[in-house]
KOLTI-980435 format. One record per residue (C-alpha): x, y, z; residue number from 1. Coordinates in Angstrom, 3 decimals, always signed. Layout:
// KOLTI-980435
[[X,Y,Z],NUM]
...
//
This chain:
// KOLTI-980435
[[-16.305,-15.487,+1.733],1]
[[-14.501,-13.105,-0.529],2]
[[-16.576,-10.428,-0.074],3]
[[-16.214,-10.782,+3.613],4]
[[-12.441,-10.805,+3.253],5]
[[-12.603,-7.438,+1.376],6]
[[-14.624,-6.008,+4.428],7]
[[-12.050,-7.495,+6.703],8]
[[-9.120,-6.053,+5.090],9]
[[-10.641,-2.514,+5.027],10]
[[-11.494,-2.826,+8.566],11]
[[-7.811,-3.827,+9.722],12]
[[-6.752,-0.703,+7.592],13]
[[-9.273,+1.578,+9.288],14]
[[-8.169,+0.262,+12.693],15]
[[-4.322,+0.057,+12.281],16]
[[-3.918,+2.765,+9.475],17]
[[-4.714,+5.236,+12.404],18]
[[-2.083,+4.080,+14.348],19]
[[+0.938,+4.266,+11.824],20]
[[+2.665,+7.540,+11.075],21]
[[+1.588,+9.960,+8.433],22]
[[+4.430,+8.708,+5.980],23]
[[+2.866,+5.360,+6.187],24]
[[-0.636,+6.763,+4.905],25]
[[+0.119,+6.614,+1.145],26]
[[+2.171,+3.409,+0.969],27]
[[-0.561,+1.616,+3.078],28]
[[-3.326,+2.604,+0.619],29]
[[-1.710,+1.689,-2.441],30]
[[-0.696,-1.572,-0.990],31]
[[-4.529,-2.147,+0.481],32]
[[-5.734,-1.366,-3.328],33]
[[-3.708,-3.781,-4.959],34]
[[-4.528,-6.724,-2.175],35]
[[-8.074,-5.655,-2.795],36]
[[-7.744,-6.174,-6.727],37]
[[-5.929,-9.393,-6.072],38]
[[-9.069,-10.871,-4.142],39]
[[-11.364,-9.458,-6.838],40]
[[-9.499,-11.152,-9.393],41]
[[-9.310,-14.399,-7.452],42]
[[-13.420,-13.962,-6.882],43]
[[-13.337,-14.021,-10.867],44]
[[-13.804,-10.309,-12.271],45]
[[-12.212,-8.741,-15.158],46]
[[-10.616,-5.465,-15.478],47]
[[-14.256,-4.336,-16.931],48]
[[-16.176,-5.513,-14.396],49]
[[-14.104,-3.531,-12.164],50]
[[-14.144,-0.338,-14.022],51]
[[-10.862,-0.560,-15.115],52]
[[-10.954,-1.897,-18.533],53]
[[-10.002,-0.172,-21.696],54]
[[-13.297,-0.104,-23.323],55]
[[-15.057,+2.624,-20.947],56]
[[-11.829,+4.905,-20.490],57]
[[-12.658,+7.331,-23.176],58]
[[-16.295,+7.985,-22.270],59]
[[-14.896,+7.952,-18.644],60]
[[-12.266,+10.758,-19.452],61]
[[-15.131,+12.803,-20.909],62]
[[-17.034,+12.697,-17.964],63]
[[-14.481,+13.157,-15.634],64]
[[-13.582,+16.534,-17.640],65]
[[-16.847,+17.879,-17.282],66]
[[-17.451,+16.815,-13.600],67]
[[-13.852,+18.473,-12.735],68]
[[-15.045,+21.824,-14.162],69]
[[-18.350,+21.346,-12.162],70]
[[-16.820,+21.121,-8.876],71]
[[-14.367,+24.287,-9.804],72]
[[-17.361,+26.137,-10.773],73]
[[-19.420,+25.333,-7.519],74]
[[-16.312,+26.058,-5.273],75]
[[-15.935,+29.376,-6.864],76]
[[-19.430,+30.261,-6.305],77]
[[-19.395,+29.097,-2.828],78]
[[-16.309,+31.643,-2.553],79]
[[-18.142,+34.214,-3.614],80]
[[-21.055,+34.129,-1.420],81]
[[-20.560,+35.298,+2.168],82]
[[-23.079,+32.480,+3.506],83]
[[-21.377,+29.516,+2.259],84]
[[-17.801,+30.656,+2.489],85]
[[-17.397,+30.030,+6.319],86]
[[-17.384,+26.355,+5.220],87]
[[-13.889,+26.770,+3.581],88]
[[-12.422,+27.893,+6.893],89]
[[-10.902,+24.350,+7.677],90]
[[-7.926,+24.299,+9.999],91]
[[-6.645,+20.843,+8.392],92]
[[-5.732,+22.682,+5.359],93]
[[-5.147,+26.190,+7.134],94]
[[-1.891,+24.955,+8.627],95]
[[-0.207,+23.357,+5.565],96]
[[+2.973,+24.970,+4.259],97]
[[+3.115,+25.233,+0.901],98]
[[+5.057,+22.142,+0.548],99]
[[+2.510,+20.244,+2.280],100]
[[-0.365,+21.831,+0.380],101]
[[+1.129,+20.288,-2.728],102]
[[+1.901,+17.219,-1.400],103]
[[-1.620,+16.708,-0.164],104]
[[-3.312,+17.854,-3.234],105]
[[-0.982,+15.823,-5.672],106]
[[-0.060,+12.832,-3.689],107]
[[-1.791,+12.215,-0.579],108]
[[-5.539,+12.686,-2.139],109]
[[-4.907,+10.966,-5.326],110]
[[-2.584,+8.191,-4.517],111]
[[-3.871,+7.535,-0.960],112]
[[-7.292,+8.566,-0.274],113]
[[-8.676,+8.641,-3.699],114]
[[-7.171,+5.554,-5.205],115]
[[-7.980,+3.396,-2.218],116]
[[-11.620,+4.393,-1.658],117]
[[-12.707,+4.265,-5.383],118]
[[-10.788,+0.725,-5.733],119]
[[-12.886,-0.405,-2.655],120]
[[-15.921,+0.903,-2.816],121]
[[-16.912,+1.649,-6.529],122]
[[-14.237,-1.020,-8.081],123]
[[-13.818,-4.247,-5.930],124]
[[-17.268,-4.153,-3.445],125]
[[-19.642,-2.921,-6.142],126]
[[-18.389,-5.483,-8.713],127]
[[-18.634,-8.406,-6.263],128]
[[-22.221,-7.374,-5.331],129]
[[-23.432,-6.686,-8.269],130]
[[-22.468,-9.688,-10.054],131]
[[-24.050,-11.799,-7.187],132]
[[-27.242,-9.327,-6.557],133]
[[-27.810,-6.760,-9.241],134]
[[-26.569,-3.361,-9.515],135]
[[-29.172,-1.929,-6.582],136]
[[-27.762,-4.008,-4.178],137]
[[-24.467,-3.430,-5.124],138]
[[-24.993,+0.348,-4.662],139]
[[-26.378,+0.095,-1.491],140]
[[-23.940,-2.121,-0.177],141]
[[-20.843,+0.038,-1.355],142]
[[-22.592,+3.550,-0.109],143]
[[-23.457,+2.191,+3.195],144]
[[-19.458,+0.806,+3.630],145]
[[-18.461,+4.211,+2.618],146]
[[-20.438,+6.258,+4.731],147]
[[-19.199,+3.949,+7.836],148]
[[-15.456,+4.292,+6.538],149]
[[-15.726,+7.998,+7.491],150]
[[-17.276,+7.415,+11.131],151]
[[-13.273,+8.134,+12.377],152]
[[-12.114,+11.273,+10.327],153]
[[-15.574,+12.784,+10.828],154]
[[-14.844,+12.758,+14.767],155]
[[-12.701,+15.784,+14.381],156]
[[-14.819,+17.932,+12.083],157]
[[-16.382,+20.426,+14.503],158]
[[-13.049,+21.011,+15.694],159]
[[-11.402,+21.711,+12.316],160]
[[-14.285,+23.220,+10.244],161]
[[-15.976,+26.583,+11.258],162]
[[-18.767,+25.852,+9.450],163]
[[-19.684,+22.527,+11.076],164]
[[-18.679,+24.037,+14.642],165]
[[-21.564,+26.733,+14.006],166]
[[-23.792,+24.292,+12.955],167]
[[-23.309,+21.121,+15.613],168]
[[-21.337,+22.890,+18.305],169]
[[-18.471,+20.942,+20.081],170]
[[-20.133,+19.343,+22.920],171]
[[-20.617,+15.680,+22.907],172]
[[-24.251,+15.804,+21.429],173]
[[-22.750,+17.870,+18.481],174]
[[-19.896,+15.662,+17.752],175]
[[-22.243,+12.561,+17.599],176]
[[-24.426,+14.571,+15.154],177]
[[-21.731,+15.425,+13.006],178]
[[-20.363,+12.376,+12.902],179]
[[-24.001,+11.037,+11.868],180]
[[-24.436,+13.870,+8.933],181]
[[-21.067,+12.916,+7.758],182]
[[-21.872,+9.275,+7.608],183]
[[-25.199,+9.647,+5.740],184]
[[-23.532,+12.656,+3.706],185]
[[-20.805,+10.214,+2.315],186]
[[-23.102,+7.204,+2.055],187]
[[-25.347,+9.551,-0.387],188]
[[-22.437,+10.728,-2.231],189]
[[-21.521,+7.181,-2.570],190]
[[-24.836,+6.275,-4.376],191]
[[-24.041,+9.308,-6.666],192]
[[-20.185,+8.095,-7.323],193]
[[-21.873,+4.356,-8.034],194]
[[-24.064,+5.708,-10.344],195]
[[-21.320,+7.374,-12.304],196]
[[-19.337,+4.060,-12.277],197]
[[-22.342,+2.244,-13.599],198]
[[-23.660,+4.518,-16.406],199]
[[-20.127,+5.483,-17.614],200]
[[-18.635,+1.745,-16.900],201]
[[-15.433,+3.344,-15.796],202]
[[-13.957,+4.307,-12.208],203]
[[-12.657,+7.265,-14.315],204]
[[-15.722,+9.768,-13.448],205]
[[-15.748,+8.950,-9.770],206]
[[-12.060,+9.152,-9.567],207]
[[-12.006,+12.763,-11.254],208]
[[-15.033,+13.834,-8.836],209]
[[-13.547,+12.539,-6.133],210]
[[-9.930,+13.842,-6.392],211]
[[-11.365,+17.531,-7.557],212]
[[-13.855,+17.579,-4.341],213]
[[-10.611,+16.745,-1.938],214]
[[-7.557,+18.481,-3.814],215]
[[-9.589,+21.590,-4.902],216]
[[-11.283,+21.838,-1.354],217]
[[-7.712,+21.865,+0.361],218]
[[-6.430,+24.469,-1.841],219]
[[-9.377,+26.866,-1.714],220]
[[-9.342,+26.353,+2.275],221]
[[-5.780,+26.838,+2.401],222]
[[-6.050,+29.989,+0.225],223]
[[-8.906,+31.642,+1.795],224]
[[-7.204,+30.993,+5.235],225]
[[-4.405,+33.327,+4.127],226]
[[-6.758,+35.937,+2.562],227]
//
């Protein structure tokens, strides 16, 4: 019942969150993360079970620093190669003012997107399923839900990203294929994030990697648009 409640909360946020203004995004994510943690505690999970214990923090920080450095190196290599540079041409970042970019990189991504998704999928869902079925089922359930979570934002991918438009086109079939690819891709990324969380015993590595991928991606896309 409690796992079902967690999924119901996430589904409600997915439906109603898109109807609220942008100013509500971060408060909604923070409040939802808090609600999910309360459900997890009601389920009998401790902070260590959720990847938030002090015991795994030091190892998690070491892993996190390595992952952030790896993301920056890969992104810079991607910018240096003309074939992959087009992937950074993204209208969602290109149209931001410097103030909007800073808010997106330092507030909206870490305190909105990353906080909610990591608490929900690698924290609460993973821990609740792992206790009942083991880590393989936990990783599978968490990753599938993480992929489905990205159906709505993936619908506009071909209109916003030049590389996605070049690969899939902007027709109905292309949009459907791009959504399917985004769901599969994020589900596979979810598997990797879950393994980071399991092996480190902490949510810090997936949080650090998620922040680096999104925030650095926005910053570089914004910079490329001005070059």
